N, C-alpha and C positions, 0 to 999 in steps of 0.2 A: 603938668598938671596934678596938682596932688587929692584934686576929688575926683567922683567919676561927675563926666558929663553927659545927661541924657539929653537922646535926642530928638527931637518931634517928628512927625510922621512926615514932613517936607523934607527935613534933615535927614532922615535914611534913607527917602527916596534917590536923593543927591549923592548920597553915599553909596547908593545902589547906580549908579549911573558913571561914578567913579570904577567901582569892585567891576564893572561888566569891562570898563575901557581895559584893566587889568585882563580881563578874564580874553580878550579879545588879542592881547598885545604877545600872550602865553600863546594862542593858536597860532598868532605869525612863526611865533619860533618855533612852534611845531611841523610848519611847511618846511625849514629849512634844517633844522637838528638831524644831524645824521653823522655817520662817519665819514671824515676827512675836513669837515665843517671845526673853526675852533670857535672857542668861548667869544671869545673877542667880537668874532661877526654878529655872535647871537646878542648881543649887547649893542653894537651900533645898529643893527636891524629895531630893538626892543625900541631902544631912544627917539630913533626918527618918529618911528609909528607912534609912540607917546606924542610927542613935539606936532606931529604931522595934522592931530585928533585935538588938539587946543589944551595940551595938559600939559605937566610937568612932571619929570620923572622924581615919587618920591624920594628914594633913595639917590638919586645923585649928591653929592655933599652933606649928605645928612651925617650932622658929628664926623666931615670929613674922608666919609667913604667917596672915594673916587669916583666909581662907575653907575650906572643904570638900574642893572642887574645884578642878583648876588647868586653868581652858578658856581653850584658843588659838586663835582665830580667822586661818584666812589667815597672813600672812604672822608670825604670831608661831610660835614653835618651842615652846618650854615657860613653864608655870608663871604664863601671864596669870592675871588676876584675873577672877573673873564681876563683871558691871558689867552696865549699864542697855544693855551693846551689844544692838540688835537684830536677831537673825539674819537675813544675807537667803538668800532663790534663789540657790546658785552658790557657795556660802562653802562652807569645810573647816573643821572646828568638833574642834580636839584635844583631849579630855575626858581628864583621868587623876584616880584615885582611887586612893586605901588603904585602907584599915582597920585596929584594933586589937580582934581580941576574941578573948576566951580568953588575952592577953599576947602572941597571935603577930600579925605583920603580914602583910597580901596588899595587890599593887598591880597593877592592871594598868591601860593604856590605849588609846583605841581613837579612830580620826579617823572623824567623821562627814563624811559626802557630804549637801549640801541639797539633796533638789531634782535635777535637770537639773544638772550639773558640766562642765565643760568638757574636749573628751580630753586634755587636758596636765597638768589637775587628776586625771582619773580614772586616767592613767597613772602620775602622781606616789604617789598611794595603793595602786596594785594593785603596785610595783615596793617600797614601804617595807612593805606586808603579806609579798610576797614574800620581802624582807631577811629581818625575823623567822623565816619560817617555816623559812630555808637556816640560820638561825643555831641555832636548834634543834635541827636534826638536829646540829650538831656539837658541842652540851651533852651530852656524854657523856664518862664514865670513864675517861680514858687522851689525852681532846681536852687541848688547850691553848685559852688564852683567844686567842691568837691566832691560832685557826683557826673560834674565835667571829666574832671582829671581822672577819676575814678574809672571812666569808660575808658578813656585809652591805655591806661596801666594793667591793668587787667586782662584786658585783648592781650596786650604786644605782650606779656611777661605768659600769659599761659602758651604762648608760640614760642616764647626759649628767648624772645628781642630783648633789649637793654632799653629801658626808658630816659633819657639826657635828663636831666633831672635841674640844671644852670641854667637854662634858657627853656624861655615860656613863652605863653602866648600873651593877649592884653589887647586891652579897650583900643576901640580903631575909631575915627571920623573927623576930629577936628584935629585934632593932631595923628602924627603916624602910631607914637608908642604913650597911651594913655594909663589911666587904672579901670577896671584892673587888674593884676596879673592873674593869668588866666594858664596854673601848670597842668604837663599832662600826666601829674600822679594827684592822689589824694587817697581821703578815704566818706565814703558815702554819706549825705547827712550833713557835712563840716563844710568852713567856707564859709564867704558872704552871698547873700542870698540873690538868686538871678531878677531881675524886676524889668517891664515895659520899658522903652529910651533906651537900655545897653544895648552897644552895639562893642563884639567882639571879633577878634581873632583867633582861629581857634588853628592849633597847626602842631601835631606831630611830629616828632622828630624822635627817627625810632632807630636805635642799630641792632645791626646783625648779629653781635657780641656785648660785650660791655657796655653798659650805660655811663663809661669814665670818657670825661673828652679832654681833651689840649687845646688851648689857644697858641695859633702862633705869633710869632714876634712882627706880623705887618698891624697886630691888634685886631684883628676882624677873623682872618679866617678860624673855622673851629673844626675838627677831625677829630674821628674817636679814635682813644688810645691806641684802640690794638692793631687799628687799622683796616679794619673790617668797614663793611660798606654801611651806608644810613639814608634813611630814605623819610623824606620830609613833604607831607600834603598840607596845605592849607587855604579857608575861606573864612569871607568875612560872613558875619553873622549877627542880622540883629535877634534880640528875644523878645517873642513872643508869646501869649498863653496857648499852649497847647502843641504847636510844630513853632519850629523856629525858620525865621525867614532870612534863606541862604542867599546874599548878598552879589557873591560871585557865583561861578560854573564853569566846572572839568566840559563840558557836553561841548564847546566850540572847540576845546581841544582833541577831544575825541574821538569828532568829525572827521577833523585832519589828518589823524593819526589813521584812522581807517582806511580815510580815503589811498593815504601810503602805501599798503599792505598789499 
């Protein structure tokens, strides 16, 4: 899709339904994620849940990707393959999910902290989530893409973290990846002006150390070059006047995690 697809209010509501199903799926993942569980078990759970709710896993077979979730432990940034990897206490597990329902896409990601994590890892998770919040605050009519990217970059770098450049957020809704690209870096007052009807996935990918990344030979998995951990949070967001309309939610995930403590 070479041009931006502006969504009607009715289409935004359909994207909200898909995005909420993504959030519900991630909440199901939250129920079982923990030490001793394999990442493939999470994938199977999510795939079944999505299909049982009348939807299609958006990632499955997308450009040949063979799974329904991207699951990226620790130094993996994004696009990790579910596998027989056994989750350990202290891990960071980033889980990215997308669905297609009523022909519209939703997309969201959450980094799970497994048990007691180190203070450094906790700071990375907290800062990445705050980067997302600050970016969403700028995702309003009249702002520019550079304002959104600057919100992420400035806060992450103030805290000594690396902002991944090669991978970006994107428009979403009619397709999984649409125009415009939504970088996690930029200069204020530059870039495309945001308008009502645009729906974007904002997704800070923040590394504890270097911003540099490496691509694995599987054609998908991305890791930090210095093998330090990475965190990834993502929401699907509709551009509105005054305040962005966040179509996905972390509250369902956080309720589950609170109950498990």
